[in-house]
C-alpha positions in Angstrom: -34.9 -3.8 -38.0 -35.6 -6.1 -40.9 -33.0 -4.4 -43.0 -30.3 -4.6 -40.4 -28.4 -7.7 -41.8 -28.4 -6.1 -45.3 -27.1 -2.8 -44.0 -24.4 -4.5 -42.0 -23.2 -6.5 -45.0 -22.9 -3.2 -47.0 -21.0 -1.6 -44.2 -18.6 -4.6 -44.0 -18.1 -4.3 -47.8 -16.8 -0.8 -47.2 -19.8 1.5 -47.7 -20.2 4.5 -45.4 -23.7 5.3 -44.0 -25.3 8.0 -41.9 -28.1 7.0 -39.6 -30.7 9.9 -39.3 -34.3 9.9 -38.1 -37.3 12.1 -38.2 -38.0 11.1 -34.7 -34.8 12.7 -33.3 -31.4 11.6 -32.2 -30.8 7.9 -33.0 -30.9 5.8 -29.9 -32.5 8.5 -27.9 -35.8 9.2 -29.7 -36.0 6.3 -32.1 -35.0 2.6 -32.4 -31.6 3.3 -34.1 -29.8 1.6 -31.2 -30.5 -1.7 -32.7 -28.5 -0.9 -35.9 -25.7 0.7 -33.9 -25.4 -2.4 -31.7 -25.3 -4.7 -34.8 -22.5 -2.5 -36.2 -20.4 -2.8 -33.0 -20.9 -6.6 -33.0 -19.7 -6.8 -36.6 -16.6 -4.7 -35.8 -17.8 -1.8 -37.9 -16.5 1.7 -36.9 -19.2 3.9 -35.5 -19.0 7.6 -34.7 -21.5 10.4 -33.7 -21.9 13.9 -35.0 -22.0 16.8 -32.5 -25.3 17.1 -30.7 -26.9 19.2 -28.0 -24.8 17.5 -25.3 -21.9 15.0 -25.0 -24.0 12.6 -23.1 -26.7 12.4 -25.8 -24.0 11.9 -28.5 -22.4 9.1 -26.4 -25.7 7.4 -25.9 -26.4 7.5 -29.6 -22.9 6.0 -30.2 -23.3 3.2 -27.6 -26.1 1.2 -29.1 -27.6 0.6 -25.6 -31.3 0.6 -25.2 -33.5 1.5 -22.2 -34.6 4.3 -20.0 -31.7 6.7 -19.1 -30.1 8.1 -15.9 -27.7 11.0 -16.4 -25.4 11.5 -13.4 -22.8 13.9 -14.8 -19.4 14.0 -13.1 -18.9 11.6 -10.2 -18.0 12.9 -6.7 -14.4 12.9 -5.7 -14.6 12.0 -2.0 -14.0 8.4 -1.2 -17.2 8.0 1.0 -19.4 9.8 -1.5 -18.1 7.8 -4.4 -18.6 4.5 -2.7 -22.1 5.5 -1.7 -22.8 6.5 -5.4 -21.5 3.2 -6.7 -23.6 1.2 -4.3 -26.7 3.1 -5.5 -25.8 2.7 -9.2 -25.3 -1.1 -8.8 -29.1 -1.3 -8.0 -30.0 1.0 -11.0 -31.9 -0.7 -13.8 -31.5 2.1 -16.4 -28.8 3.0 -18.9 -26.3 5.2 -17.0 -24.5 8.2 -18.6 -21.6 9.9 -16.7 -18.6 12.0 -17.4 -15.1 11.5 -16.0 -11.7 13.2 -16.2 -8.8 11.2 -17.8 -6.9 11.3 -14.5 -9.6 9.4 -12.7 -10.9 7.1 -15.6 -8.9 4.0 -14.6 -10.0 4.3 -11.0 -13.6 4.8 -12.0 -13.6 1.8 -14.3 -12.1 -0.4 -11.6 -14.8 0.7 -9.2 -17.5 0.1 -11.8 -16.0 -3.4 -12.5 -16.3 -4.1 -8.8 -19.9 -2.9 -8.4 -21.5 -3.9 -11.7 -19.1 -6.2 -13.6 -21.8 -7.8 -15.8 -22.8 -4.6 -17.6 -21.4 -3.3 -20.9 -19.8 0.1 -21.1 -18.9 2.5 -23.8 -16.0 4.8 -23.1 -15.3 7.6 -25.5 -12.7 10.4 -25.2 -12.6 13.6 -27.3 -16.1 12.8 -28.5 -16.9 14.2 -32.0 -13.3 15.7 -32.2 -10.3 14.9 -34.4 -8.7 12.5 -31.9 -11.8 10.6 -30.8 -11.2 7.2 -29.4 -13.9 4.7 -28.3 -13.9 1.4 -26.3 -16.9 -0.8 -25.9 -17.3 -4.1 -24.0 -17.8 -5.7 -20.6 -17.0 -3.3 -17.8 -14.4 -5.7 -16.3 -12.7 -6.1 -19.8 -12.5 -2.4 -20.5 -11.2 -1.7 -16.9 -8.3 -4.2 -17.5 -7.6 -2.7 -21.0 -7.4 0.9 -19.8 -5.9 0.4 -16.3 -2.4 1.7 -17.5 -3.4 3.6 -20.5 -2.5 7.3 -20.9 -5.8 8.9 -21.6 -6.1 12.5 -22.6 -9.2 14.6 -23.0 -12.5 14.5 -21.2 -14.4 11.2 -21.3 -18.0 10.1 -21.5 -19.1 6.7 -20.2 -22.4 4.9 -21.0 -23.3 1.8 -19.0 -25.9 -0.6 -20.4 -28.9 -1.8 -18.5 -28.0 -4.9 -16.4 -28.0 -8.2 -18.4 -31.2 -10.3 -18.1 -31.1 -12.4 -14.9 -28.2 -10.5 -13.3 -29.0 -8.9 -10.0 -27.2 -6.2 -8.1 -26.4 -6.3 -4.5 -29.4 -6.7 -2.2 -31.1 -3.4 -1.2 -30.3 -4.0 2.5 -26.6 -4.9 2.0 -25.7 -2.2 4.6 -28.0 -3.8 7.1 -26.5 -7.3 6.5 -23.0 -5.9 7.0 -24.0 -4.0 10.2 -25.7 -7.1 11.6 -22.8 -9.4 10.8 -20.3 -7.0 12.3 -22.4 -6.7 15.5 -23.2 -10.4 15.9 -19.9 -12.0 14.7 -17.4 -9.4 15.8 -15.8 -9.2 12.4 -14.4 -6.3 10.4 -12.5 -5.5 7.2 -12.0 -8.2 4.6 -13.1 -11.0 6.9 -16.4 -9.3 7.3 -16.8 -8.8 3.6 -15.9 -12.4 2.9 -18.5 -13.7 5.3 -21.3 -11.5 4.0 -20.4 -12.1 0.4 -20.6 -15.9 1.1 -23.9 -15.6 2.8 -25.5 -13.5 0.0 -23.6 -15.2 -2.8 -22.6 -11.9 -4.4 -19.1 -10.7 -5.4 -16.9 -9.9 -2.4 -15.7 -6.7 -4.0 -19.3 -5.3 -4.0 -19.6 -6.1 -0.3 -16.2 -4.7 0.5 -16.9 -1.4 -1.2 -20.1 -1.1 0.9 -18.1 -1.9 4.0 -15.7 0.9 3.2 -18.6 3.4 2.7 -19.9 2.4 6.1 -16.4 2.7 7.7 -16.1 6.2 6.2 -19.3 7.1 7.9 -18.1 5.8 11.2 -20.8 3.1 11.3 -18.4 0.1 11.5 -14.8 -0.3 12.6 
């Protein structure tokens, strides 16, 4: 870590470097994520060599630190997806997932709604000739790629939540059900009321409402 600034200066001067470790894959089994994160912040291009799995290579490329949750491909059904995003919004770990190019924009929009304060790395064609990488706030990357024509399978890595940023309350479903029952509200009006009560983004609440509606628990 103490040599980080020196190494970044050399990279900015045009040198090429390989980050290897006796401890294993950088960012997975050693503290290499610190140097990778510094490189991203300095605008230095970073790529990964092929490894045992795309998720491991993407994590190494991300520069994100923390315990890891691998979820693979996301479900396609609307209700199951909303339930998944609601659970992931409460997740304190780094999250690794895969997505098809056809659903990438939709997934990023849903991630921006449920966890807008996280950073994300999106990489397509990882370790291949036409590899492309995007890294930044989930909401920013969602806007950047909302109309992009993406080809090739994609890997996404989401950082741990920023310090002091909380996800939706664990009993958000209960709050919605109670408000629907006691106030006679539904739809966006219900989401607006509960979001105001809890002081959390309305989109998070509305996604949870849609999941409850798909289950037939609210109108």
